[in-house]
C-alpha positions as CSV (number, residue, x, y, z in Angstrom):
1,G,3.4,38.1,4.4
2,H,2.4,35.1,2.4
3,Q,1.4,33.2,5.6
4,T,-1.2,35.9,6.7
5,Q,-2.6,36.3,3.2
6,L,-2.9,32.6,2.4
7,E,-3.6,30.9,5.4
8,T,-6.4,33.1,6.6
9,E,-8.0,33.2,3.2
10,N,-11.8,31.6,3.4
11,A,-13.4,32.9,0.3
12,V,-14.0,30.3,-2.4
13,S,-14.2,31.8,-5.9
14,R,-17.3,31.5,-8.0
15,R,-15.1,29.7,-10.7
16,E,-14.3,26.9,-8.3
17,R,-17.7,26.5,-7.0
18,G,-19.3,26.6,-10.6
19,G,-16.7,24.6,-12.4
20,R,-13.2,24.2,-14.1
21,G,-14.7,25.3,-17.5
22,L,-16.4,22.3,-19.2
23,R,-13.5,20.2,-18.4
24,W,-15.4,16.8,-18.4
25,E,-16.4,17.3,-22.1
26,R,-12.8,16.8,-23.1
27,L,-12.5,13.3,-21.6
28,P,-14.0,10.2,-23.4
29,H,-16.7,8.6,-21.5
30,R,-16.0,5.1,-20.3
31,R,-18.5,2.3,-19.1
32,A,-19.6,2.4,-15.4
33,L,-17.6,0.6,-12.7
34,A,-18.0,-3.0,-13.6
35,G,-19.6,-5.2,-10.9
36,G,-21.3,-2.1,-9.1
37,L,-20.7,-1.7,-5.3
38,L,-18.5,-4.5,-3.8
39,A,-19.8,-5.7,-0.4
40,L,-17.0,-4.5,2.0
41,A,-17.5,-7.5,4.3
42,A,-16.1,-9.6,1.4
43,A,-13.3,-7.3,0.7
44,V,-12.2,-7.5,4.2
45,L,-12.5,-11.2,4.3
46,G,-10.4,-11.5,1.1
47,I,-7.7,-9.4,2.7
48,G,-7.7,-11.7,5.7
49,V,-7.7,-14.9,3.7
50,A,-4.9,-13.7,1.3
51,L,-2.8,-12.8,4.1
52,A,-3.3,-16.1,6.2
53,T,-2.7,-18.3,3.1
54,S,0.1,-16.5,1.5
55,G,3.8,-17.3,2.5
56,S,4.6,-13.7,2.2
57,A,2.5,-10.5,2.2
58,P,1.6,-9.2,-1.4
59,A,3.4,-6.1,-2.7
60,H,2.2,-2.8,-1.2
61,H,0.1,-4.8,1.4
62,P,0.8,-4.0,5.1
63,T,2.7,-7.0,6.6
64,L,1.8,-9.0,9.6
65,G,4.1,-9.8,12.6
66,T,7.2,-12.0,12.5
67,G,7.1,-15.5,12.8
68,S,6.6,-17.7,15.9
69,G,9.3,-17.2,18.7
70,A,11.0,-14.5,16.6
71,G,12.3,-11.6,18.9
72,T,11.2,-13.2,22.3
73,T,13.1,-12.8,25.7
74,P,15.2,-15.7,27.1
75,G,12.3,-16.4,29.4
76,G,10.2,-16.9,26.4
77,A,8.0,-13.8,26.7
78,P,7.9,-11.5,23.8
79,P,9.7,-8.1,24.6
80,P,7.4,-5.0,25.1
81,T,6.7,-3.4,21.8
82,P,6.7,0.6,21.9
83,V,3.1,1.7,20.9
84,P,3.5,4.5,18.3
85,R,2.0,7.7,19.1
86,S,-1.2,8.4,17.0
87,S,-1.9,12.1,17.9
88,F,0.4,15.0,17.9
89,A,0.4,18.8,18.3
90,V,1.0,20.4,14.9
91,G,3.6,22.9,13.9
92,I,3.6,24.8,10.6
93,R,6.6,26.3,8.6
94,T,6.2,28.5,5.4
95,L,8.9,27.8,2.8
96,D,9.6,29.7,-0.2
97,L,10.8,27.2,-2.7
98,V,12.0,28.5,-6.0
99,D,12.5,26.2,-9.1
100,D,15.2,28.3,-11.0
101,S,15.1,25.4,-13.9
102,R,11.6,26.4,-14.6
103,S,9.6,29.9,-15.2
104,I,6.4,31.4,-15.7
105,T,5.6,34.0,-18.3
106,L,3.2,36.8,-17.6
107,H,0.9,38.5,-20.1
108,G,3.3,41.5,-20.4
109,G,6.1,39.2,-21.4
110,S,8.0,39.3,-18.1
111,V,9.6,35.8,-17.1
112,Q,10.0,34.8,-13.5
113,P,11.3,31.7,-11.8
114,R,8.7,29.2,-10.8
115,S,8.0,29.9,-7.0
116,L,6.2,27.8,-4.8
117,V,5.1,29.1,-1.5
118,T,4.8,25.8,0.5
119,Y,3.0,25.4,3.8
120,V,4.5,22.6,5.7
121,R,2.6,20.9,8.7
122,Y,4.3,18.4,10.9
123,P,3.9,16.5,14.3
124,A,5.3,18.9,16.9
125,V,6.4,18.7,20.5
126,G,3.3,19.6,22.9
127,S,-0.3,18.5,23.3
128,P,-2.5,17.8,20.4
129,G,-4.9,20.7,19.7
130,G,-7.0,22.2,17.0
131,R,-4.6,24.9,15.7
132,D,-1.5,24.9,13.9
133,L,1.5,26.1,16.0
134,A,3.9,28.5,13.9
135,N,7.5,27.2,13.8
136,A,7.1,24.8,16.8
137,S,9.7,22.2,17.7
138,P,9.3,19.1,15.7
139,A,8.6,15.8,17.4
140,R,11.9,14.1,16.0
141,E,11.9,11.4,18.9
142,D,8.8,9.9,17.2
143,G,9.9,10.2,13.7
144,P,10.8,9.8,10.9
145,F,7.2,10.4,9.6
146,P,5.8,9.7,6.1
147,L,5.5,12.6,3.7
148,I,2.3,13.8,2.2
149,V,2.2,16.5,-0.7
150,F,-1.1,18.0,-1.2
151,G,-2.2,19.9,-4.4
152,H,-5.0,22.4,-4.1
153,G,-7.9,23.0,-6.5
154,F,-8.3,25.9,-9.0
155,N,-8.7,29.3,-8.1
156,V,-8.1,28.7,-4.3
157,T,-5.2,28.2,-1.9
158,P,-4.3,25.4,0.6
159,A,-5.8,27.6,3.3
160,L,-9.3,26.2,2.2
161,Y,-8.2,22.7,3.3
162,S,-6.4,23.5,6.5
163,K,-8.8,21.3,8.7
164,L,-7.8,18.2,6.6
165,L,-4.1,19.0,6.3
166,H,-4.0,19.5,10.2
167,A,-5.9,16.1,10.6
168,W,-3.2,14.5,8.7
169,A,-0.3,16.1,10.4
170,Q,-1.8,15.4,13.8
171,A,-2.0,11.7,13.0
172,G,1.7,11.5,12.5
173,Y,2.5,12.9,8.9
174,V,4.4,15.7,7.4
175,V,2.2,17.6,5.0
176,A,3.4,19.8,2.2
177,A,0.9,22.0,0.4
178,P,2.4,24.2,-2.3
179,V,0.6,27.2,-3.6
180,F,0.7,26.5,-7.5
181,P,2.0,29.7,-9.1
182,L,-0.6,30.3,-12.0
183,E,-3.8,28.4,-10.7
184,N,-4.1,29.9,-7.1
185,A,-6.5,32.6,-6.1
186,N,-3.9,35.1,-5.7
187,A,-2.0,34.7,-8.9
188,P,-0.6,37.9,-10.4
189,E,-3.0,38.0,-13.3
190,G,-5.8,35.8,-12.2
191,A,-5.9,32.0,-11.9
192,N,-4.8,30.3,-15.2
193,E,-6.1,26.8,-15.5
194,N,-3.8,26.3,-18.6
195,D,-0.9,25.8,-16.2
196,L,-2.2,22.6,-15.0
197,T,0.1,20.5,-17.1
198,N,3.1,22.1,-15.4
199,Q,2.0,21.2,-11.8
200,P,3.0,17.5,-11.7
201,A,6.6,18.9,-12.0
202,D,6.0,21.3,-9.2
203,M,4.8,18.5,-6.9
204,R,8.0,16.4,-7.7
205,F,10.1,19.5,-7.1
206,V,8.4,19.9,-3.6
207,I,9.2,16.2,-2.8
208,S,12.9,16.7,-3.8
209,R,13.0,19.9,-1.7
210,L,11.5,18.3,1.3
211,L,13.7,15.2,1.2
212,A,16.6,17.5,0.9
213,A,15.6,19.6,4.0
214,S,15.2,16.4,6.0
215,A,18.6,15.1,5.2
216,N,20.2,18.5,6.2
217,A,21.4,18.4,9.6
218,A,21.1,22.1,10.0
219,D,17.7,22.4,8.5
220,P,14.6,23.1,10.8
221,L,13.0,19.8,9.4
222,A,16.1,17.8,9.7
223,G,15.4,14.1,10.2
224,L,11.6,14.4,10.0
225,L,11.1,12.3,6.8
226,D,11.0,8.8,5.8
227,P,12.1,8.7,2.2
228,G,10.5,5.5,1.7
229,A,7.1,6.5,2.6
230,I,5.6,9.2,0.3
231,A,2.1,9.9,-0.7
232,V,0.6,12.5,-3.3
233,T,-2.9,13.8,-2.8
234,G,-4.9,16.7,-4.0
235,Q,-8.4,17.9,-4.7
236,S,-10.1,18.9,-8.2
237,D,-7.1,20.1,-10.3
238,G,-4.9,19.4,-7.4
239,G,-6.1,15.8,-7.7
240,D,-5.5,15.6,-11.5
241,T,-1.9,16.7,-10.5
242,A,-1.4,14.0,-8.0
243,L,-3.0,11.4,-10.2
244,A,-0.5,12.2,-12.9
245,V,2.6,12.2,-10.4
246,A,1.6,8.6,-9.1
247,Y,0.5,6.8,-12.1
248,D,1.1,8.6,-15.6
249,S,4.4,7.6,-17.2
250,R,4.8,11.2,-18.6
251,F,4.9,12.7,-15.1
252,K,5.3,9.8,-12.7
253,D,7.6,10.1,-9.7
254,P,9.0,6.6,-8.6
255,R,9.3,7.8,-5.1
256,V,5.7,7.9,-4.7
257,T,4.3,5.0,-2.6
258,A,0.6,5.9,-2.3
259,A,-2.0,8.2,-3.7
260,V,-5.2,9.8,-2.5
261,I,-7.3,11.6,-5.1
262,L,-10.2,13.8,-3.9
263,S,-12.6,14.5,-6.6
264,G,-10.0,14.4,-9.5
265,A,-9.5,13.1,-12.9
266,E,-6.8,12.5,-15.6
267,I,-5.4,15.9,-16.8
268,P,-7.9,16.8,-19.5
269,A,-5.0,18.3,-21.9
270,T,-2.9,15.2,-21.9
271,G,-5.7,12.6,-22.0
272,S,-5.9,9.0,-20.5
273,F,-2.9,6.9,-19.7
274,T,-2.1,3.3,-18.7
275,F,-1.9,2.3,-15.1
276,L,1.3,-0.2,-15.0
277,P,1.4,-3.2,-12.8
278,G,2.9,-2.6,-9.6
279,S,1.5,0.9,-9.3
280,P,1.1,2.5,-5.8
281,P,-2.0,1.7,-3.9
282,L,-4.9,4.3,-4.7
283,L,-7.8,5.9,-2.7
284,A,-10.1,7.8,-4.6
285,T,-13.2,10.0,-3.3
286,Q,-16.1,11.4,-5.1
287,G,-19.4,13.2,-4.2
288,S,-22.6,12.0,-6.1
289,A,-23.8,15.7,-6.4
290,D,-20.4,16.9,-7.9
291,N,-21.1,18.9,-11.1
292,V,-17.5,20.2,-11.5
293,N,-15.7,16.8,-11.5
294,P,-18.8,14.4,-12.3
295,P,-18.5,11.0,-10.9
296,Y,-17.8,9.2,-14.0
297,L,-14.5,10.9,-14.2
298,T,-13.4,9.4,-11.0
299,E,-14.9,6.1,-11.9
300,T,-13.0,6.1,-15.3
301,F,-9.4,6.2,-13.7
302,F,-10.6,4.0,-10.8
303,E,-11.8,1.4,-13.1
304,A,-8.4,1.5,-15.1
305,A,-6.3,1.4,-11.8
306,T,-4.6,-1.7,-10.6
307,R,-5.0,-3.2,-7.2
308,P,-5.0,-2.4,-4.4
309,K,-7.4,0.3,-4.9
310,Y,-10.5,1.9,-2.9
311,L,-13.2,4.3,-3.7
312,L,-15.1,6.2,-1.2
313,R,-18.3,7.4,-2.4
314,L,-20.1,10.4,-0.8
315,P,-24.0,10.4,-1.6
316,R,-25.4,13.8,-2.3
317,A,-21.9,15.5,-1.7
318,E,-20.9,18.4,-4.1
319,H,-17.1,19.2,-5.2
320,L,-15.6,21.1,-2.4
321,P,-17.6,20.8,0.8
322,P,-16.6,17.2,1.9
323,Y,-13.0,18.4,2.0
324,T,-13.4,21.8,3.7
325,G,-16.1,21.7,6.4
326,Q,-19.3,19.7,5.4
327,Q,-20.1,17.2,8.4
328,P,-20.2,14.4,8.7
329,Q,-18.5,14.0,5.4
330,L,-15.1,15.8,6.3
331,T,-14.6,13.7,9.5
332,I,-15.3,10.5,7.3
333,V,-12.7,11.7,4.7
334,E,-10.2,12.5,7.4
335,R,-10.7,9.0,9.1
336,V,-10.8,7.0,5.8
337,T,-7.9,8.6,4.3
338,T,-5.7,8.4,7.5
339,A,-6.5,4.7,7.8
340,F,-5.5,4.2,4.3
341,L,-2.3,6.1,4.7
342,D,-1.6,4.4,8.2
343,A,-2.0,1.0,6.1
344,Y,0.1,1.5,3.3
345,L,2.7,4.1,4.5
346,K,3.1,3.1,8.0
347,H,2.3,-0.7,7.3
348,R,-0.3,-1.0,10.0
349,T,-2.5,-3.9,9.2
350,P,-5.4,-2.9,11.6
351,A,-5.8,0.1,9.9
352,L,-6.6,-1.4,6.5
353,Q,-9.1,-3.6,8.6
354,K,-10.8,-0.7,9.9
355,L,-11.4,0.9,6.5
356,G,-14.9,-0.9,6.4
357,S,-16.3,0.5,9.4
358,L,-15.0,3.8,8.6
359,G,-16.0,4.1,5.0
360,N,-19.5,2.5,5.3
361,V,-21.8,5.2,7.1
362,P,-25.4,4.8,6.1
363,G,-26.7,7.8,4.2
364,S,-23.4,9.6,4.2
365,A,-20.6,7.2,2.6
366,S,-19.9,3.9,1.2
367,L,-16.6,2.3,0.4
368,L,-15.7,0.1,-2.6
369,A,-12.7,-1.9,-1.7
370,E,-10.5,-4.0,-4.1
371,P,-7.4,-4.9,-2.2
C-alpha cells in the first residue's frame, strides 16, 4: 500500500542530492543581507521593550497576560491556569485526497485526477514515544491544535523527513504531508520538476480538506484543528511551494498565519514577488554549504520579506541532512521551528524569548532575528 511504500522509503535520489537542475541561475542575484548578522541579544531586548511600552501587542506578535486584577478569584488570588501539554504520543493516518477539479497528463496522453496521498500526524492518546502509531485515538481533550502543511523536496517523499514531522506532532501540532503527484520519487514516469508551479494549489487543497475533516463530526480527525492557526512549511521545492502559498499574491492562501521555509526559494518559473504589509511571520533556514539551494536564494526572499522574520543559518550544512538526520543540526531545527510555531500559532511569548538560546549554538547555528 501507499503507507508501506512511502513511509519506509529511505533512499535519497542522486538528483535531489546533486541539485534541482541549475535552478539558481534562473533567479536574479540580489545584494547580500543588509546589516549583516543582527545580535540576537538586541533583538530579544527589542521584543521586550516593544511589548512593555506598547498599549497593545503588535500584529502577529504573541500577546502577554491580561491586565492587573483581571480574572482573579473573590479572595484576590488569580485562578489556577491549566498548563497546556507540550509533549504527546503521535498518531498517523493516511488520506487519499483527490482534487477532481484538476488533473495530470502523462506522456502517453492519459489524463488522471490530481491525487494527493497525504500522511497526517497528530497528537494522540498515550505516552510520548519515538514512533508513529497508526490510526491511534486523537488527543481531542487537549485540542484543538494548529495545522502544519509540509511540502517535500524534488524526487523524494515525506518519509525522508519523518523525524522532523514527528517532532512537530509530538509538540502539539497536526502535521499534514502530501505526496506531490509528479515531483515525488515514485511518480509514474519519473519525477517531473516542471510541475512545481502546480504545487501551491495542492497545498491549498490539502488545507481545505483537513479543515473540512476537522469540521465533520463523523470524521476520525473531527475537532482536532484550530482553523485560525495554520502554518505552511517545506524543504527545497516544497519550501518554494510553501513560500508561494504564504506570500505570493498569485498563489497566496489567506488562511495561512505563519511560514517555515527550509532551504527554499521563490519558484524559478514565476520569478520574484512583493511581500505585502501584514504578511505572516517567517522563519527561514539555510545551510552555508548548500549547493542545491545556494544561500543567496534564501537571503534574497528573506531581505524582501516584512517583519516579523527570522533566519536560522547552519554553518557548513548541506541541502538535505539538517532536516533528515544530521546532528546536532536536526535537533536545532526541530527546537527552533517548534519555538517559532509555539510563539506565532499558539501565542506563547516565552517561546519567542527562547529563540535566542535555541538558535545560537557556537559552531552549529546562528539566528538573525528581526521581530
